[in-house]
N, C-alpha and C positions, 0 to 999 in steps of 0.2 A: 503491501500498500505506500502511499507516499503523498508529501503537504508540499501544494505548488502555488506559486504564484507566479507574475508576469519574470521575475528577475530570481528566483529559486526554488529550486525545490528537491525535501528531505525525505528519503525512503527510509518504511520503516518493515522492518521485516513480517509478514502475516503470521510469521509461530510466536511471536514476543507481544508480549502484553500491551497497552497505550497506557498510559498514565506511571507515575511515582517515576523512583529513579532510572528506569529505562526510558523515560519517553523524556525524560532531563535531561539526561545524560546526551542521548541522538539531539538534541535542538543546539546544544552546548559544543557538540562537534560539529551538526551543522553551522555554525557561526566562527568554530576557532577556537572559542575559549577555552582556555587550560582548566579552569576546573569547572570537570566536568560536571557531579555528582551534585554539585552546590544549587540549588532551584533560585534560592537566593539570589547569588551571583547570577543567577541567566537572568532574572526580571530585569535588568536596567537596557537587554538589549529585547527577548523576545517575552512575550504572556501568553500562558495556552488557557482557556477556559475549557475545561474536559467535562465530560459526562461519562458513563462505563459507556462502554457497549465491546461487542464481543466481534475480536478483528476474523479475516479483510472484513471492514465497513467501509462509506463512503464517508468522508470528510467533507465540508463546506467551510471556506480559510477566507478570510477577509485579514489582506492588512492597509490599516490606516497609515493615510498620507502624508508624505516626509514623515516617517518611523518606523520605525520596523517590530512596533506592535502591531502584536493579530488577534485576535481572537478566533478560537478554535470550537468550533460546536462540530459534535457525534450525534447522530440523527438516533433515539432510540431502535434498536432492534429485538424485534420479539419471536425469540425464539421460541418456535414451540413444536409439539410432537406433530408431525404431517398425518390429518384425520385418512388423508388420502392410503394408508397403510391399514389402515384395520383389514380384516381379513386375510392379510401378509402369511407364510410362510416362509419359515428361517429355514435356509441347507439343513438335509439332515446332520448331525455331529453325532462322533460314538468315542468312547475313551472306556479304558479299562480302569479300575480302581485298584490304588496302590494300597497298599498295607498301612505303608513307614502313613499314607497319606493320611487315613484312618483315624493313625493317632497320636499325628500332630494335630486333626483340628479338636478333637476328642480335650486336648492339652490346650487351648487354645480358648477353647469355650471354657471347663470346670476354671481356668486361670495356674497350670498347674505350668512348672519350672522346667520341666522334661517331660517327656511323652511315659516315663516310668513311675509319677503319680498319677495316669488314669486308670480305671475302670479294667479288670485286665478282660473285660470280652472283647476292648478294643483293641488291647496290640500284642493277644496269647493268644492261638487256635486253641489249641488244649483248653483253657476256659471259656471260649464260644460255643466250641461242640461240643459241650458240658452245656451249656445254653441254650442247647437244642437249634445250631447253628451250625450249618453246611461250614464256613469261613467265618474268617471276624469280619462282622458286621460294621454298617457306618453306622451313626449317632444321629439322630432323628433330621436333624436340620442340614444333613453335610448337604444335601442335594445345592444349599445355595452353592457352593462355590461351585459346580458344576459351569452355571453363565464364563466364570472367570476361567476357567480351562478351556471349550473348546469352542469355534467361529470364531477367533478372532477378538477372545476373551466381552467383557464389560462394557466397553468404547462404541467396543464393532456392532452388538443390540442397539445402545441408544444409538448409533450414528446412523440402524437402516432404518429407525421407525423418526426421525428429523428431530430427537428434543434435546436437550441443555442437558450435558450434565452438571454445570455449575448452578443449575435449577433444580435438580432434581433430589427429588424424599424419597424416598421405599417406606411405602407407608402400610406395607402388610402382605403375606408370605403364608400360600395356605397348605397344605400336602397331605397326601391321601394315597395311603400303600396300601398295596393288593398282594408286596410279597418282600419279604427282606432282601435287602441291596448287601453282596458281601466283596469281600477281596477276592479279587480276582476276574469278577462281572465285569464283562464290556455293553457295555450302557451306549443309548444309539437315546439322543435324544431330538424327539421334534414338537416346534415349539413354534405357536402360531400367536399372532396380536386379535383375541375377541374382542374386545371392547374397551372403544376411546369418546369423551362426553364430557363434558367440562361441568368446572363446580365454583358455587358461589355468579358473582356477577362481574362481567367481562371489563374491564379496564376502570375495577375503584381498587387500588393497592391493597392488597394483605385481604381483596372478599371473592379473588378471583384463583384456582388453578382447573389445569389437565392434566387428569384421570387416563390411566395405561394400563390395558388388564391385558397381560401375555399367559397362554396358555400353556406347559409345558408336561411333556405326559415322555416317560421313561422304558423304555421296548431291554431285556436285558439279549445274552448270548444265545435265549433261548425262543426267543421271540413272544415272550411272557413282558405284557403290560404289569409293572409293579409300582410305577408309582406316577400319581396326575397332582402338578401344582400351578400355581395359581400367584401367581405376580403381579401387586398394584406401586403403577410410581405414579409422580403427583408432581407437577410444575408450578410453579410460582414464580 
């Protein structure tokens, strides 16, 4: 992206945030200032009035005649999930459930220092079989991690529906188990956008949110449906 006038052009990389030290450092470099991190020093030559926006975006720049002062306005860019994505099915992805990942997840949820202090059924095959499982079972909320390991991760999922991760709230997760999921199982994920709707009053700050619901089916290597999940997230 670039800020421009008839005389000058300042380039700002699209992968950098607008505002803060980076913005003023870029302005300092633009004007040849040595003190690139000092906004007060810069204000003698160039002053920006900035509103938050997600790059890349359009910048309106107006230089005052006879000096280097400028007013920079970044139009608010409301990025919400694309409702045309309703009904969209994500590509199928498969993952093998690793024994060590089960223990690590159990330790994280239980806030343990290491995997030696989690319940035995989550780290010991004999204990799991004694409890009636074929192998080490996953903890109940373990499927929450699947989107991070499949299909390009969480960011790819969010991008696919056109949502903005910066505005996102994971508001609800539902699981319906049909059979145990254990270490060594090869799980195929089928995910679909099943609902998108508005909640509250659009245009009124703090009163509006857009809700997106994803439904996921997990199928094991024997073709059995082992779990159905519903993920709800909101954008404000």
